C-alpha positions as semicolon CSV with decimal commas, in nm:
position;residue;x (nm);y (nm);z (nm)
1;M;1,447;-2,644;-3,188
2;R;1,178;-2,889;-3,079
3;T;0,887;-2,754;-2,873
4;L;0,752;-2,984;-2,604
5;S;0,387;-2,993;-2,566
6;L;0,227;-2,841;-2,259
7;E;0,006;-3,088;-2,068
8;L;-0,266;-2,958;-1,831
9;R;-0,376;-3,222;-1,578
10;P;-0,700;-3,155;-1,394
11;L;-0,690;-3,150;-1,018
12;G;-0,949;-3,229;-0,749
13;Y;-0,974;-3,606;-0,791
14;S;-0,715;-3,710;-0,538
15;P;-0,607;-3,423;-0,312
16;E;-0,372;-3,632;-0,101
17;E;-0,166;-3,725;-0,411
18;E;-0,202;-3,388;-0,585
19;A;-0,109;-3,159;-0,294
20;P;0,265;-3,239;-0,289
21;L;0,279;-3,159;-0,667
22;V;0,115;-2,828;-0,627
23;H;0,320;-2,751;-0,324
24;A;0,640;-2,827;-0,529
25;V;0,527;-2,556;-0,778
26;Y;0,465;-2,314;-0,495
27;R;0,806;-2,387;-0,340
28;A;0,971;-2,317;-0,674
29;S;0,797;-1,980;-0,691
30;P;0,883;-1,799;-0,362
31;G;0,908;-1,463;-0,532
32;Y;0,539;-1,466;-0,618
33;F;0,434;-1,513;-0,256
34;T;0,674;-1,240;-0,141
35;L;0,534;-1,010;-0,410
36;I;0,174;-1,055;-0,288
37;G;0,277;-1,032;0,081
38;M;0,187;-1,389;0,173
39;E;0,386;-1,666;0,331
40;L;0,449;-1,973;0,124
41;P;0,152;-2,199;0,175
42;T;0,225;-2,519;0,371
43;L;0,149;-2,860;0,236
44;E;-0,148;-2,873;0,476
45;D;-0,273;-2,539;0,333
46;V;-0,253;-2,679;-0,026
47;L;-0,432;-2,999;0,080
48;Q;-0,715;-2,797;0,243
49;D;-0,742;-2,582;-0,079
50;L;-0,758;-2,894;-0,296
51;N;-1,034;-3,040;-0,073
52;T;-1,225;-2,720;-0,111
53;L;-1,178;-2,732;-0,485
54;A;-1,328;-3,076;-0,493
55;Q;-1,644;-2,944;-0,327
56;D;-1,697;-2,647;-0,573
57;A;-1,854;-2,753;-0,901
58;R;-1,761;-2,425;-1,064
59;R;-1,397;-2,422;-0,980
60;R;-1,128;-2,588;-1,188
61;A;-0,754;-2,628;-1,132
62;F;-0,478;-2,779;-1,339
63;L;-0,111;-2,866;-1,297
64;L;0,098;-2,775;-1,605
65;F;0,357;-3,039;-1,715
66;Q;0,629;-3,062;-1,972
67;G;0,770;-3,404;-1,887
68;P;0,747;-3,554;-1,546
69;E;0,787;-3,244;-1,329
70;P;0,510;-2,995;-1,259
71;L;0,602;-2,649;-1,387
72;G;0,289;-2,450;-1,324
73;Y;-0,051;-2,417;-1,170
74;L;-0,375;-2,272;-1,318
75;D;-0,692;-2,206;-1,111
76;Y;-1,020;-2,053;-1,238
77;K;-1,385;-2,044;-1,162
78;L;-1,680;-2,062;-1,405
79;H;-1,981;-1,836;-1,395
80;Y;-1,802;-1,585;-1,175
81;P;-1,854;-1,305;-1,107
82;E;-2,157;-1,329;-1,335
83;E;-2,325;-1,602;-1,537
84;G;-2,125;-1,644;-1,857
85;D;-1,797;-1,517;-1,697
86;A;-1,492;-1,713;-1,602
87;T;-1,235;-1,578;-1,360
88;L;-0,873;-1,683;-1,365
89;S;-0,755;-1,650;-1,010
90;L;-0,407;-1,790;-1,056
91;L;-0,169;-1,867;-1,339
92;L;0,167;-1,950;-1,183
93;I;0,470;-2,074;-1,366
94;R;0,771;-2,185;-1,165
95;E;1,036;-1,916;-1,143
96;D;1,297;-2,126;-1,320
97;R;1,065;-2,177;-1,616
98;Q;0,927;-1,826;-1,663
99;G;0,985;-1,624;-1,986
100;Q;0,946;-1,936;-2,209
101;G;0,604;-1,872;-2,330
102;L;0,439;-2,130;-2,102
103;G;0,197;-1,888;-1,943
104;R;0,081;-1,778;-2,286
105;R;0,036;-2,141;-2,391
106;A;-0,157;-2,233;-2,077
107;L;-0,385;-1,931;-2,115
108;A;-0,451;-2,019;-2,485
109;H;-0,539;-2,379;-2,372
110;L;-0,774;-2,232;-2,109
111;V;-0,946;-2,004;-2,359
112;E;-0,998;-2,297;-2,599
113;G;-1,177;-2,492;-2,331
114;L;-1,408;-2,214;-2,217
115;G;-1,689;-2,275;-2,469
116;G;-2,009;-2,099;-2,373
117;M;-1,837;-1,833;-2,162
118;E;-1,863;-1,473;-2,277
119;R;-1,581;-1,313;-2,084
120;L;-1,259;-1,413;-1,906
121;Y;-1,148;-1,215;-1,612
122;A;-0,797;-1,229;-1,462
123;V;-0,722;-1,122;-1,114
124;V;-0,371;-0,975;-1,035
125;Y;-0,270;-0,973;-0,676
126;G;-0,016;-0,738;-0,525
127;N;0,197;-0,486;-0,711
128;N;0,279;-0,718;-1,004
129;P;0,369;-0,525;-1,310
130;R;0,495;-0,839;-1,489
131;A;0,152;-0,997;-1,457
132;Q;-0,022;-0,680;-1,559
133;R;0,191;-0,656;-1,874
134;F;0,131;-1,027;-1,942
135;F;-0,250;-0,994;-1,944
136;L;-0,248;-0,672;-2,139
137;A;-0,028;-0,840;-2,402
138;Q;-0,285;-1,127;-2,413
139;G;-0,569;-0,905;-2,509
140;F;-0,709;-0,826;-2,161
141;R;-0,798;-0,471;-2,059
142;Y;-0,783;-0,328;-1,708
143;V;-1,136;-0,297;-1,567
144;K;-1,110;-0,207;-1,189
145;D;-0,928;-0,234;-0,864
146;G;-1,080;-0,490;-0,629
147;G;-0,900;-0,344;-0,321
148;P;-0,567;-0,192;-0,236
149;A;-0,370;-0,480;-0,388
150;I;-0,608;-0,652;-0,644
151;Q;-0,657;-0,551;-1,010
152;W;-0,914;-0,701;-1,240
153;Y;-0,856;-0,744;-1,616
154;M;-1,099;-0,872;-1,870
155;R;-1,112;-1,002;-2,230
156;P;-1,421;-1,100;-2,430
157;L;-1,421;-1,460;-2,558
């Protein structure tokens, strides 16, 4: 079996062109938004978020591709919550592509690119046991609750 390479394309350079692609990933992942108790973001919401991204020098976001269609989204922030930390706020794989190791590969790509960082945090929103198991299996440990529906996980780099 041939494994296709996973391509991570950085976002924040052309929000008007990028927003429909991110929105397509969100539309293909309605269960995630239900799980966290949030309505599916509109295209305008995504555009506003990408414009905000472009203004924050510490924030990075990528679309994940295998071929021409976007299959995932990754969003993190450098030097947050402390200097030397990075915080992964969203790693989302389209529901029809989950369970294929794509999240694990995207996370490995992220870790490889975090030279100079000491810790990587992952924030899990809602009651999301699948995400909790994923991060624990990737070497993270639970560190704290950030509110009634937010858990923080951490792994040293």
